[in-house]
C-alpha positions as CSV (number, residue, x, y, z in Angstrom):
1,M,268.6,158.2,208.0
2,V,265.2,157.3,209.5
3,W,265.2,154.6,212.2
4,S,261.7,154.9,213.8
5,I,258.3,155.8,212.9
6,A,255.2,156.3,215.4
7,M,251.8,157.4,214.3
8,V,249.5,159.0,216.7
9,G,246.1,159.9,215.1
10,D,246.8,162.0,211.9
11,T,250.4,162.8,213.1
12,V,253.5,160.9,212.0
13,Y,256.6,161.2,214.3
14,V,259.9,160.5,212.7
15,G,263.2,159.8,214.6
16,G,266.8,158.9,213.2
17,N,269.9,160.6,212.4
18,F,269.2,163.5,210.3
19,D,269.7,167.4,210.4
20,Y,267.0,168.5,207.7
21,I,264.0,167.6,206.2
22,R,262.9,168.8,202.4
23,P,260.0,168.1,199.8
24,P,260.3,164.9,197.7
25,G,262.3,165.3,194.5
26,T,264.5,168.1,195.9
27,A,268.2,167.9,196.5
28,P,270.3,168.7,199.9
29,G,270.5,172.5,200.1
30,D,267.2,173.1,198.5
31,P,265.8,176.5,199.7
32,Q,262.6,174.5,200.7
33,Q,264.5,172.3,203.3
34,Q,263.9,172.9,206.9
35,P,266.1,172.1,209.9
36,R,265.2,169.1,211.9
37,K,267.5,167.6,214.4
38,N,266.9,163.8,214.9
39,L,263.1,164.3,215.3
40,A,260.4,165.6,213.2
41,A,256.6,165.4,212.7
42,F,254.3,165.3,209.7
43,N,250.7,165.3,208.8
44,A,249.7,161.7,207.8
45,T,247.1,162.7,205.1
46,T,249.0,165.5,203.5
47,G,252.6,164.7,204.0
48,Q,253.4,168.2,205.2
49,P,255.7,168.9,207.9
50,L,254.6,170.1,211.2
51,P,256.1,172.9,213.2
52,W,257.4,170.4,216.1
53,N,261.3,170.9,216.0
54,P,263.1,169.5,219.1
55,V,266.8,169.6,219.0
56,V,268.3,166.3,219.8
57,E,272.0,166.2,220.4
58,G,274.9,164.1,221.6
59,T,278.2,165.1,223.3
60,V,281.6,165.0,221.4
61,F,284.1,162.3,222.2
62,T,287.3,161.0,221.1
63,A,288.0,157.4,219.7
64,T,290.8,156.2,217.5
65,T,288.6,153.3,215.9
66,P,285.4,154.0,213.9
67,Q,282.3,154.3,215.9
68,T,279.2,152.5,214.4
69,D,276.1,154.6,213.9
70,C,277.7,157.7,215.1
71,D,278.8,160.9,213.1
72,S,282.6,161.5,212.5
73,L,283.6,165.2,213.2
74,G,287.2,164.5,211.7
75,N,290.5,164.2,213.9
76,D,289.1,161.3,215.7
77,Q,286.3,163.1,217.2
78,W,282.7,161.6,217.0
79,I,279.1,162.4,218.3
80,C,276.3,159.9,218.8
81,D,272.9,161.5,218.8
82,A,270.3,159.4,216.9
83,V,266.8,158.5,217.8
84,W,266.5,154.7,217.7
85,E,263.1,154.3,218.8
86,I,259.6,156.3,219.4
87,K,256.6,154.8,221.0
88,P,253.5,156.7,222.1
89,S,251.5,156.0,225.5
90,P,248.4,153.8,224.7
91,D,246.0,157.1,225.3
92,G,248.2,159.2,223.0
93,S,249.1,161.6,225.7
94,K,252.8,161.0,225.7
95,L,255.5,160.1,223.3
96,Y,258.6,158.3,224.4
97,V,262.1,158.3,222.4
98,G,265.1,156.4,223.0
99,G,268.5,156.4,221.4
100,D,272.2,157.6,221.7
101,F,271.3,161.2,222.5
102,A,272.7,163.3,225.6
103,K,270.5,166.5,225.3
104,I,267.1,167.7,223.9
105,N,266.4,171.4,223.6
106,G,269.7,172.1,225.5
107,E,268.4,170.0,228.7
108,W,270.3,166.9,229.8
109,R,268.4,163.6,228.8
110,S,270.5,160.7,228.7
111,K,269.4,158.1,226.0
112,I,265.6,158.3,226.9
113,A,263.1,161.2,227.2
114,S,259.4,161.9,226.7
115,F,257.1,164.6,225.3
116,D,253.6,165.7,226.0
117,L,251.2,165.5,223.4
118,P,249.7,167.1,221.4
119,S,251.9,169.9,222.6
120,G,255.1,168.4,221.9
121,S,256.7,169.9,225.0
122,L,259.6,168.0,226.6
123,T,258.5,166.6,230.0
124,T,260.4,166.4,233.1
125,F,261.1,162.5,232.7
126,K,264.8,162.3,233.1
127,R,267.0,159.2,234.0
128,A,270.6,158.5,233.4
129,V,271.0,155.5,231.0
130,N,274.7,154.4,230.3
131,S,274.2,153.2,226.7
132,R,271.8,153.1,223.7
133,V,268.1,152.6,224.1
134,K,267.1,150.6,221.1
135,A,263.5,149.3,222.1
136,L,260.6,150.7,223.8
137,T,257.0,149.6,224.7
138,V,254.5,151.5,226.7
139,T,251.4,150.3,228.9
140,P,249.1,152.6,230.9
141,S,251.5,152.0,233.9
142,T,254.9,151.4,232.7
143,V,257.5,152.2,230.0
144,Y,259.7,149.1,229.2
145,A,263.0,149.7,227.5
146,G,265.5,147.6,226.0
147,G,268.8,148.2,224.2
148,Y,272.8,147.9,224.9
149,F,272.8,149.6,228.4
150,T,274.1,147.9,231.6
151,A,273.0,150.6,234.2
152,V,270.4,153.2,234.9
153,D,271.0,156.1,237.3
154,G,274.0,154.1,238.5
155,I,271.8,151.0,239.2
156,A,272.6,147.7,237.4
157,R,270.0,147.0,234.4
158,Q,271.2,144.5,232.3
159,R,269.8,145.8,228.8
160,L,266.4,145.8,230.2
161,A,264.6,148.3,232.5
162,A,261.2,149.8,233.3
163,F,260.0,153.2,234.4
164,S,256.8,154.5,235.9
165,T,254.6,156.5,233.6
166,T,253.5,158.3,236.6
167,D,256.6,159.9,238.0
168,G,259.3,158.4,235.5
169,S,260.8,156.5,238.4
170,L,262.9,153.4,237.9
171,T,261.1,150.2,238.8
172,S,262.2,147.0,240.3
173,W,261.6,145.2,237.0
174,A,265.1,144.0,236.2
175,P,265.4,140.9,233.9
176,T,268.7,140.4,232.2
177,A,269.7,139.9,228.6
178,D,273.4,138.8,228.0
179,R,273.4,140.8,224.4
180,S,271.5,143.7,222.9
181,V,267.7,143.9,222.6
182,H,266.3,145.3,219.5
183,A,262.5,145.0,220.1
184,I,259.9,144.9,222.9
185,I,256.2,144.3,222.8
186,T,253.8,143.3,225.4
187,T,251.3,140.2,224.8
188,P,247.6,141.0,224.0
189,D,246.6,140.1,227.6
190,Q,249.5,142.5,228.9
191,T,250.8,139.8,231.2
192,R,254.1,139.3,229.6
193,V,256.6,141.4,227.6
194,V,258.1,139.5,224.5
195,L,261.8,140.5,223.7
196,G,263.7,140.4,220.4
197,G,267.5,141.0,219.7
198,D,270.8,139.6,219.3
199,F,270.9,138.0,223.0
200,N,271.6,134.4,223.5
201,R,269.7,134.3,227.0
202,I,267.1,136.1,228.9
203,N,267.5,135.7,232.7
204,G,270.0,132.9,231.7
205,N,267.6,131.1,229.6
206,P,267.6,130.3,225.8
207,P,266.5,130.5,223.1
208,H,268.5,132.7,221.0
209,G,267.0,135.9,219.8
210,M,263.6,135.8,221.4
211,G,262.0,135.5,224.9
212,A,259.3,136.6,227.1
213,V,259.2,137.9,230.8
214,Y,256.3,138.7,233.0
215,T,255.4,142.3,233.2
216,D,255.2,142.4,236.8
217,T,258.1,140.4,238.1
218,G,260.4,140.1,235.1
219,A,260.9,136.5,235.9
220,S,261.0,134.3,232.6
221,A,257.8,133.2,230.9
222,P,257.6,130.1,228.7
223,W,258.9,130.7,225.3
224,A,259.6,128.0,222.6
225,T,260.7,129.6,219.5
226,G,264.1,131.5,218.8
227,V,266.0,132.5,215.7
228,D,269.2,130.6,214.2
229,Y,272.5,130.8,216.0
230,V,275.4,128.8,214.6
231,S,278.2,131.2,215.7
232,D,278.6,134.8,216.1
233,T,279.4,135.4,212.5
234,R,276.6,133.1,211.2
235,R,273.4,133.9,213.3
236,S,269.9,135.7,213.2
237,W,268.5,138.5,215.3
238,V,265.1,139.7,215.8
239,T,264.5,143.3,214.6
240,D,261.1,144.2,215.0
241,L,257.9,142.7,216.8
242,V,254.2,143.8,216.3
243,K,250.8,142.2,217.5
244,D,247.2,141.7,216.8
245,G,244.6,140.5,219.4
246,T,245.9,136.9,219.2
247,T,249.3,136.6,217.5
248,I,252.9,138.1,217.9
249,Y,254.7,138.7,214.6
250,A,258.5,139.0,214.4
251,S,261.1,140.0,211.8
252,A,264.7,138.8,211.7
253,N,268.0,139.7,210.1
254,G,270.5,137.1,209.4
255,E,274.0,136.3,208.3
256,G,273.5,133.0,206.2
257,T,270.6,132.2,208.4
258,F,267.0,133.0,208.9
259,D,265.9,136.6,208.0
260,G,262.3,136.5,207.2
261,R,259.0,136.6,209.3
262,L,257.5,134.5,212.0
263,A,254.1,134.4,213.7
264,L,253.9,133.2,217.2
265,D,251.3,132.1,219.9
266,P,251.7,134.8,222.5
267,T,251.2,132.5,225.4
268,D,254.3,130.4,224.9
269,G,255.9,131.2,221.7
270,T,255.1,128.4,219.6
271,Q,255.4,129.1,215.8
272,R,252.2,129.5,213.9
273,W,253.7,130.1,210.5
274,I,257.0,131.0,209.2
275,D,258.2,133.1,206.1
276,N,261.5,132.2,204.9
277,C,262.2,134.7,202.2
278,L,265.9,135.6,201.9
279,G,266.9,139.3,202.4
280,A,267.1,140.8,205.9
281,T,263.8,142.0,207.3
282,Q,264.2,145.3,209.3
283,A,260.6,146.6,210.0
284,I,257.1,145.1,210.0
285,T,253.6,146.7,210.5
286,L,250.0,145.4,210.4
287,L,247.4,147.0,208.5
288,D,243.9,145.6,207.4
289,G,244.9,142.2,208.2
290,I,248.1,142.2,206.2
291,L,251.8,142.0,207.4
292,Y,253.8,144.6,205.6
293,S,257.6,144.2,205.7
294,G,260.7,146.3,204.9
295,S,263.7,144.1,203.7
296,H,265.9,143.5,200.9
297,A,264.2,140.4,199.7
298,H,265.8,138.6,196.6
299,D,264.5,135.1,196.8
300,C,261.0,134.2,198.1
301,S,260.7,130.9,196.2
302,S,259.7,129.1,199.6
303,Q,256.5,131.0,199.6
304,P,253.4,130.6,197.5
305,D,253.2,133.2,194.7
306,G,256.9,134.1,195.9
307,F,259.5,135.1,193.5
308,P,262.8,133.2,192.7
309,D,266.3,134.4,193.4
310,L,266.3,137.9,191.5
311,A,270.0,139.0,192.4
312,S,271.2,138.5,188.8
313,Q,268.2,140.0,187.1
314,F,266.4,142.7,189.2
315,P,266.9,144.9,192.1
316,Y,266.0,143.7,195.5
317,Q,262.3,143.7,196.2
318,R,262.4,145.8,199.4
319,L,258.8,146.1,200.3
320,L,256.4,143.0,200.7
321,A,252.8,142.1,201.9
322,E,251.4,138.9,203.1
323,P,248.4,137.8,204.9
324,A,248.7,138.0,208.7
325,N,246.5,135.0,209.4
326,P,247.1,132.7,206.4
327,S,245.2,129.4,206.0
328,G,248.4,127.2,206.0
329,D,251.7,127.4,207.9
330,T,253.5,129.5,205.0
331,P,251.9,132.8,203.9
332,P,251.6,133.6,200.1
333,I,253.4,136.7,198.9
334,L,250.6,139.3,197.9
335,H,250.9,141.3,194.9
336,W,252.1,144.6,196.2
337,F,255.4,145.5,194.7
338,P,256.5,149.1,195.5
339,N,260.2,149.3,196.0
340,T,263.0,151.6,197.2
341,N,266.7,151.5,196.5
342,G,269.3,150.7,199.2
343,G,270.4,154.4,199.7
344,A,273.6,155.8,199.6
345,T,275.0,154.9,203.2
346,T,277.0,151.9,204.0
347,Y,274.0,150.2,205.1
348,N,272.4,149.7,201.7
349,Q,269.2,148.4,203.2
350,G,266.3,150.7,202.1
351,P,263.5,150.4,204.6
352,R,264.1,150.5,208.2
353,A,260.8,151.6,210.0
354,M,257.3,151.2,209.4
355,D,254.1,152.4,211.1
356,N,250.3,153.0,210.0
357,N,247.3,154.8,211.5
358,G,244.9,152.4,209.9
359,T,244.7,154.4,206.7
360,H,248.3,155.4,205.7
361,L,251.4,153.4,205.9
362,W,254.4,155.3,206.3
363,V,258.0,153.8,205.7
364,G,261.4,155.1,206.6
365,G,265.1,154.2,206.0
366,D,268.2,155.0,204.2
367,F,266.7,154.8,200.6
368,T,266.9,157.7,198.1
369,K,264.4,156.6,195.6
370,V,260.8,155.1,195.8
371,N,259.5,153.4,192.6
372,G,262.3,155.1,190.6
373,K,261.6,158.7,191.6
374,D,263.8,160.8,194.2
375,Q,262.4,160.2,197.6
376,Q,264.9,160.2,200.6
377,G,264.3,158.4,203.9
378,L,260.5,158.7,204.1
379,T,257.5,157.8,202.2
380,R,253.9,156.6,202.4
381,F,251.4,154.3,200.9
382,A,247.7,153.4,201.1
383,S,246.6,150.1,202.4
384,L,246.5,147.2,199.8
385,A,243.1,146.2,201.2
386,A,241.7,149.7,200.8
387,G,241.0,149.5,197.2
388,A,242.3,152.8,196.0
389,D,244.8,152.7,193.0
390,V,246.0,155.7,191.2
391,N,249.1,154.2,189.8
392,P,249.1,152.8,186.1
393,P,251.1,149.7,185.0
394,E,254.7,149.8,184.3
395,L,255.9,151.0,180.9
396,I,255.1,148.5,178.1
397,A,257.3,147.9,175.1
398,K,256.5,148.6,171.6
399,P,255.1,145.6,169.8
400,Q,256.8,143.5,167.0
401,V,254.5,143.2,163.7
402,S,255.4,140.6,161.0
403,K,253.7,139.1,158.0
404,P,253.4,135.5,158.4
405,N,254.7,133.4,155.5
406,G,252.1,132.2,153.1
407,T,249.5,134.5,154.3
408,T,247.3,137.3,152.5
409,G,245.8,140.3,154.5
410,T,247.3,138.9,157.9
411,L,249.6,140.7,160.5
412,K,251.0,139.1,163.5
413,V,251.5,141.3,166.5
414,D,253.8,140.1,169.3
415,W,254.2,142.0,172.7
416,K,255.7,141.2,176.0
417,Q,253.5,141.8,179.1
418,T,254.0,144.7,181.4
419,W,253.1,144.4,185.2
420,D,251.4,146.5,187.9
421,R,253.0,147.1,191.4
422,D,249.6,146.4,193.1
423,N,247.4,144.4,190.6
424,K,248.3,140.9,189.2
425,H,245.6,141.0,186.7
426,L,245.7,143.3,183.6
427,K,243.5,143.9,180.4
428,Y,245.5,144.4,177.3
429,E,244.1,146.1,174.1
430,V,245.8,145.8,170.6
431,I,245.2,149.1,168.7
432,R,245.5,149.5,165.1
433,D,246.8,152.7,163.3
434,G,246.4,154.6,166.4
435,T,242.7,154.5,166.9
436,T,241.0,151.2,166.2
437,V,241.0,148.6,169.2
438,V,241.2,145.3,167.4
439,H,241.7,142.8,170.1
440,T,241.3,142.8,174.0
441,T,242.6,140.0,176.2
442,E,243.3,139.5,179.9
443,A,246.2,137.9,181.8
444,D,248.1,137.7,185.0
445,S,251.5,139.2,185.0
446,R,254.4,139.3,187.7
447,F,257.6,141.3,187.0
448,W,259.8,138.3,187.2
449,D,257.8,136.1,184.9
450,L,256.8,138.4,181.9
451,Q,255.2,136.4,179.0
452,T,255.0,137.2,175.2
453,M,251.6,137.5,174.0
454,T,250.3,137.3,170.5
455,F,247.4,138.5,168.3
456,T,247.0,137.7,164.6
457,D,245.1,140.5,162.7
458,T,243.2,139.1,159.6
459,G,241.0,140.2,156.9
460,L,243.3,143.2,156.1
461,A,243.5,144.8,152.7
462,P,246.1,143.1,150.7
463,G,249.1,145.5,150.2
464,S,247.8,147.8,153.0
465,T,250.3,149.2,155.7
466,H,249.5,149.2,159.3
467,T,250.9,150.2,162.8
468,Y,250.1,148.8,165.9
469,S,250.4,149.8,169.7
470,V,249.3,148.0,172.8
471,R,247.5,149.4,176.0
472,A,247.6,147.9,179.4
473,I,244.8,148.8,181.8
474,D,244.5,147.8,185.5
475,P,241.2,146.8,187.3
476,F,241.0,150.5,188.3
477,N,241.0,151.9,184.8
478,N,244.5,153.3,185.3
479,R,246.2,152.9,181.7
480,I,249.6,152.9,179.8
481,R,250.2,152.7,176.1
482,S,253.3,151.5,174.1
483,S,254.6,153.5,171.4
484,E,253.6,152.8,167.7
485,S,255.2,150.0,166.0
486,A,257.0,150.5,162.5
487,P,254.6,150.3,159.7
488,V,254.2,146.7,158.2
489,Q,252.5,146.0,154.9
490,A,250.0,143.2,155.0
491,G,250.8,141.8,151.7
């Protein structure tokens, strides 16, 4: 399970709850797997693992009730050691991690730690946080942390705290959240910290799930937009926050409530646009003006170019893209449809973490397949806006050929459209007898709305027999061809 991804230049840092890494397509226990204990690093361009190998551990404890997100050791013994968040310093010289862990490389580090970059050496930053650190953001002077904790070094800190980047000391910044904080980000002008989570109040103030405080004092700042709260069993909570130079973007999970994406004014939290796709959104990232998201979307009929409820026909669509700054108040769903499965764990979510370095988009989670192929927990994509595409359209079915009644020297070819994961517009070629292209046409196609296309081949010799296939070609000249039809006599 990968819970967090952070990219620093051409290095991808990954945190979560895992014991090994291994090449795509290999099974657990494969000789190529390498030990990595909850943290790992990869080359962003090649995907190859790097030697960085800190050992992140928890402490064993006894509990008679199941412990969420912890590993069972049997006999009511449990260990919580996951890394939930990774964030680099703005200059890329430090990497901060937060989670459930108690030790790193055999040294005591309670829920928060840092590493020097690029060496990857553990620093002396050491604080005693009494429960999970779920969210981090870093400025040149300060590390802001959020999560489930209520004390740091024995000093009250109600799910929010800040530390000096100079010496690691706990600062006086101490806003309060009444429930868990899942995401933190500073505004573009660095004057406020925007908070997301499952809380009802920040410093005693609503709205549910979102809020803002000042970076210097921790006092509440104006914030207009929250996410839904009906009851503890029917509510939304913010899962991730990202920003560009003018806007804060938020994603949400929900229980019969809002679970899409939002764009917000960073000065006061007023809403700029909303995406009401159904299917809990877990992670977002911005690349080339596009907001990418990981979810288990199953109904985007509220969005331009969105798909209807797919639950009865298709797997959930777990990766989506939409323009970060659309012309209206509802962004269209862009034609970018790679997909993962939901994984084998009890979460059954798929994507859980995203980040990019301006070139490559990396995705982590609990999935075990990507685009139908074995790939567990971690994968990467190129930017939709970059214009590179090496993937052909999806498989195209064998055409059906028939002789229209009352005709001579004529055959009718029917085929069902195929679709492409990142190109809506495709060209189709009808090929007679394996070699001769007798018809070319173009059409848009979407996986949830594939149409039947028809070509009538005329002028054939009466009594001649022919076979047909159909080739689909995307705008980058990637191709896929159907199998040959059964031979049919023209009559």
